[in-house]
C-alpha positions in Angstrom: 0.0 0.0 0.0 1.4 3.4 -1.0 1.5 5.9 1.8 1.5 9.7 1.6 5.0 11.1 2.1 4.0 13.0 5.2 1.9 10.2 6.7 -1.8 11.2 7.0 -3.1 10.7 10.5 -6.5 10.1 12.0 -7.2 11.3 15.5 -10.4 10.3 17.3 -11.7 11.6 20.6 -14.4 9.4 22.1 -16.8 11.1 24.5 -19.9 10.3 26.6 -18.7 6.8 27.5 -16.6 7.2 30.6 -18.1 4.6 32.9 -15.9 1.9 34.5 -12.7 2.7 32.6 -13.3 0.1 29.9 -11.2 0.2 26.8 -13.1 1.3 23.7 -12.3 -0.7 20.5 -11.8 1.4 17.5 -12.0 0.0 14.0 -11.3 1.9 10.8 -12.1 0.4 7.4 -12.9 1.6 3.8 -16.3 3.1 3.4 -16.7 2.0 -0.2 -16.7 -1.6 -1.6 -14.2 -0.8 -4.4 -11.8 1.2 -2.2 -8.2 -0.1 -2.3 -7.4 0.3 1.4 -7.1 -2.1 4.3 -8.7 -1.8 7.7 -6.9 -1.2 11.0 -7.8 -0.9 14.7 -6.7 0.3 18.1 -7.9 0.6 21.7 -8.9 3.9 23.3 -8.2 4.0 27.0 -9.8 6.0 29.9 -9.9 8.7 31.1 -9.9 10.7 27.9 -10.4 7.9 25.3 -8.0 9.6 22.9 -6.0 7.6 20.3 -4.2 8.1 17.0 -4.0 6.1 13.8 -0.9 7.1 11.8 -0.2 6.5 8.1 -3.8 6.3 7.0 -4.1 6.8 3.2 -6.4 9.6 2.2 -9.9 8.4 1.3 -13.4 7.7 2.7 -13.5 5.5 5.8 -16.0 4.1 8.1 -14.9 4.5 11.7 -16.6 2.5 14.5 -16.1 2.5 18.2 -17.5 -0.3 20.4 -17.4 -1.0 24.2 -19.3 -3.4 26.4 -20.5 -2.2 29.8 -22.5 -4.3 32.3 -23.7 -6.8 29.7 -24.7 -4.0 27.3 -23.0 -3.0 24.1 -22.5 0.7 23.2 -21.2 1.8 19.8 -20.7 4.7 17.4 -20.2 4.7 13.7 -19.4 7.5 11.2 -18.2 7.9 7.6 -15.2 10.3 7.4 -13.4 11.8 4.5 -9.7 11.5 5.5 -7.2 14.0 4.0 -3.6 14.8 4.6 -2.8 16.1 8.0 -4.9 15.5 11.2 -8.6 14.6 11.2 -10.2 15.2 14.6 -13.5 13.2 15.0 -15.8 13.0 18.0 -18.2 10.1 18.3 -21.1 9.8 20.7 -21.6 6.2 22.0 -25.2 4.9 21.9 -26.6 1.5 22.8 -26.5 -1.2 20.2 -29.9 -2.6 19.0 -31.4 -6.0 18.5 -32.5 -6.3 14.9 -35.5 -8.6 14.6 -37.1 -9.6 11.4 -38.7 -12.2 9.1 -37.6 -13.9 6.0 -40.2 -15.1 3.5 -39.6 -17.1 0.3 -42.3 -16.9 -2.5 -42.5 -19.9 -4.7 -40.5 -23.1 -4.3 -37.2 -22.9 -2.4 -34.5 -25.5 -2.7 -33.4 -24.9 0.9 -35.7 -24.8 4.0 -35.9 -21.4 5.8 -33.8 -22.6 8.8 -30.8 -23.2 6.4 -30.5 -19.5 5.8 -28.4 -17.0 7.8 -29.0 -13.2 7.7 -25.7 -11.2 7.8 -24.9 -7.6 8.1 -21.4 -6.6 6.8 -19.6 -3.3 7.1 -19.2 -1.6 3.7 -15.8 -2.2 2.1 -15.2 -5.3 4.2 -16.5 -7.9 1.8 -18.8 -10.7 2.9 -16.6 -11.9 5.8 -15.5 -8.7 7.5 -17.3 -6.9 10.3 -20.3 -9.3 10.2 -23.3 -9.6 12.6 -25.5 -12.5 11.9 -28.3 -14.8 13.0 -29.8 -18.0 11.8 -33.4 -18.0 10.5 -35.9 -20.2 12.4 -38.5 -22.5 10.8 -41.1 -19.8 11.0 -38.9 -17.3 9.1 -38.1 -15.2 12.1 -34.6 -14.1 13.1 -32.9 -11.8 15.7 -29.4 -10.3 15.4 -28.2 -9.0 18.8 -26.0 -6.0 19.6 -26.0 -4.4 16.1 -24.3 -1.0 16.1 -26.5 1.7 14.5 -25.2 2.8 11.1 -24.9 1.7 7.4 -24.7 -2.1 6.7 -24.7 -4.4 3.7 -27.3 -7.1 3.9 -26.2 -10.6 2.8 -28.1 -13.8 2.8 -26.1 -17.0 3.2 -26.1 -19.3 1.4 -26.3 -17.2 -1.7 -29.9 -18.0 -2.9 -29.3 -19.5 -6.3 -32.5 -19.4 -8.3 -33.9 -16.8 -5.9 -33.9 -13.0 -6.1 -34.4 -10.2 -3.6 -38.0 -9.0 -4.1 -38.4 -6.8 -1.0 -36.3 -5.5 1.8 -38.0 -3.2 4.3 -36.9 -1.9 7.7 -40.2 -0.7 9.2 -41.9 1.3 6.5 -38.6 2.2 4.6 -37.6 0.4 1.4 -33.9 -0.7 1.3 -34.1 -3.1 -1.7 -30.6 -3.1 -3.4 -29.4 -0.3 -1.0 -27.3 -0.2 2.1 -29.4 -0.8 5.2 -29.5 2.3 7.5 -30.2 1.4 11.1 -30.8 4.4 13.3 -30.0 4.6 17.0 -32.7 3.1 19.2 -34.4 1.4 16.3 -37.0 -1.3 17.0 -38.4 -1.5 13.5 -38.6 -5.0 12.0 -36.5 -6.1 9.0 -38.8 -7.9 6.6 -37.1 -9.7 3.6 -38.9 -11.4 0.8 -37.1 -13.6 -1.7 -38.8 -15.1 -4.8 -38.1 -18.2 -6.9 -40.4 -16.8 -9.6 -37.4 -16.0 -11.8 -37.3 -15.8 -15.6 -35.8 -17.9 -18.4 -34.1 -16.4 -21.4 -33.4 -18.8 -24.3 -32.9 -18.6 -28.0 -30.4 -19.0 -30.8 -27.5 -16.7 -31.8 -28.2 -14.7 -35.0 -25.1 -15.2 -37.2 -26.3 -12.8 -39.9 -26.3 -15.6 -42.5 -22.7 -16.6 -42.0 -21.6 -20.3 -41.5 -23.2 -21.4 -38.3 -20.9 -24.4 -37.9 -17.7 -22.4 -37.7 -18.8 -19.0 -36.2 -21.4 -19.8 -33.5 -19.7 -22.8 -31.9 -19.2 -22.2 -28.2 -20.4 -18.6 -28.4 -20.5 -17.0 -24.9 -23.8 -15.4 -23.9 -23.6 -12.6 -21.4 -26.6 -10.9 -19.7 -25.7 -7.4 -18.3 -28.1 -5.6 -15.9 -28.6 -1.9 -16.6 -30.1 0.7 -14.3 -30.3 0.1 -10.6 -29.0 -3.5 -10.9 -25.9 -2.6 -12.9 -23.3 -2.6 -10.0 -24.5 -5.9 -8.5 -22.4 -8.8 -9.9 -25.1 -11.3 -8.7 -27.4 -10.0 -11.4 -24.9 -10.9 -14.2 -25.7 -14.2 -16.0 -23.8 -16.2 -18.6 -24.2 -19.4 -20.6 -22.4 -21.2 -23.4 -24.2 -21.7 -26.7 -24.0 -25.1 -28.3 -22.7 -26.0 -31.7 -26.0 -24.8 -33.2 -25.9 -21.5 -31.4 -28.7 -22.4 -29.0 -28.6 -21.3 -25.3 -30.6 -21.0 -22.2 -30.3 -18.8 -19.1 -32.3 -19.7 -16.0 -32.9 -18.1 -12.6 -32.9 -14.6 -14.1 -34.1 -11.8 -11.8 -36.6 -9.3 -13.2 -35.2 -6.1 -14.6 -33.7 -4.4 -17.6 -30.7 -6.0 -19.3 -28.4 -6.0 -22.3 -27.5 -9.3 -24.0 -24.3 -10.1 -25.8 -23.3 -13.2 -27.9 -19.5 -13.2 -27.8 -18.0 -15.4 -30.5 -15.6 -18.1 -29.0 -15.3 -16.2 -25.7 -16.2 -17.6 -22.3 -18.7 -15.0 -21.0 -18.4 -16.2 -17.4 -15.1 -14.3 -17.2 -16.9 -11.0 -17.9 -19.8 -11.1 -15.4 -18.9 -7.7 -13.8 -19.8 -4.0 -14.2 -16.4 -3.1 -15.7 -16.7 -5.6 -18.6 -20.4 -4.6 -19.0 -19.4 -0.9 -19.4 -16.9 -1.8 -22.1 -19.3 -3.9 -24.1 -22.4 -1.8 -23.5 -22.7 -0.2 -26.9 -22.7 -3.7 -28.6 -25.6 -5.0 -26.5 -29.2 -5.4 -27.3 -31.8 -4.3 -24.8 -34.0 -6.9 -23.0 -36.8 -6.3 -20.5 -37.2 -9.3 -18.2 -40.4 -9.6 -16.1 -41.0 -11.9 -13.1 -41.6 -15.5 -14.2 -41.3 -14.7 -17.9 -40.1 -17.2 -20.5 -38.3 -15.1 -23.2 -37.0 -16.1 -26.6 -34.3 -13.9 -28.0 -31.9 -14.1 -30.9 -28.9 -11.9 -30.1 -26.6 -10.9 -32.9 -23.2 -12.5 -33.0 -20.3 -10.2 -31.9 -17.2 -11.3 -33.8 -14.3 -12.6 -31.7 -11.8 -10.0 -32.9 -14.2 -7.1 -32.2 -15.0 -8.3 -28.7 -11.4 -9.1 -27.7 -10.3 -5.6 -29.0 -12.8 -4.0 -26.6 -12.1 -6.3 -23.7 -8.3 -6.3 -23.9 -6.4 -5.4 -20.7 
């Protein structure tokens, strides 16, 4: 990791949590999922709870303070924009909350409800870092204890193949495909609805009258989401056309997409927003509705043209 020449420094003063002299745990991690920075941590000691984190690269970070006092967890969380020099931040500790909710699956699910785990992850930490979780019970209920108020990424484990997120509501607020914002003192239930009523997209590659035997063989089919789904890699789908150019994509979530038929290219390697952006102008638009069975004949994109666009 490259560091600024002068060593940017974060300084945090933690106040309003001065009972018992417990050490406050401070964690600093990237605020954005695509941020190239690692996390770090330190303890803040009584009586002033002052600490310093040296050599922090400039950028956006999520800073979190946590302490446990008399069987109760207190925390504070804030997004900061770190810059060269000293950043002085004061956080006010508030009680953590118990997040209760319910998971519902519409249609037929391959896994029973009790096989699912609801996870909250800190932004920028991936699916393993900074997680709070709870198993779902047979009736679909779950409860995650000691959740610090703030922004969280919602993950459902195992990744529900063939299912898509249909609804995510915390109380009366909609957080579908958004970071979950849990306010201090919240007792609002988190209600999640998954659906197995996904769509199927099938068809045959349009070769434009060229020799199907030589040009269509093993064409890679890529489905790229556009609009609000674009940045979520789980909504990218791929398949391999057979020697006759026929293909089938199953488990497709409803939404707007662009479809690509990449001659002799394994489309599974390009199921990401970066590749989608590069190919975007070559795609054909496709509107997928819940439970639809769509037949489509995407035009073949020549191997040379696709590789020129996708080259490193």
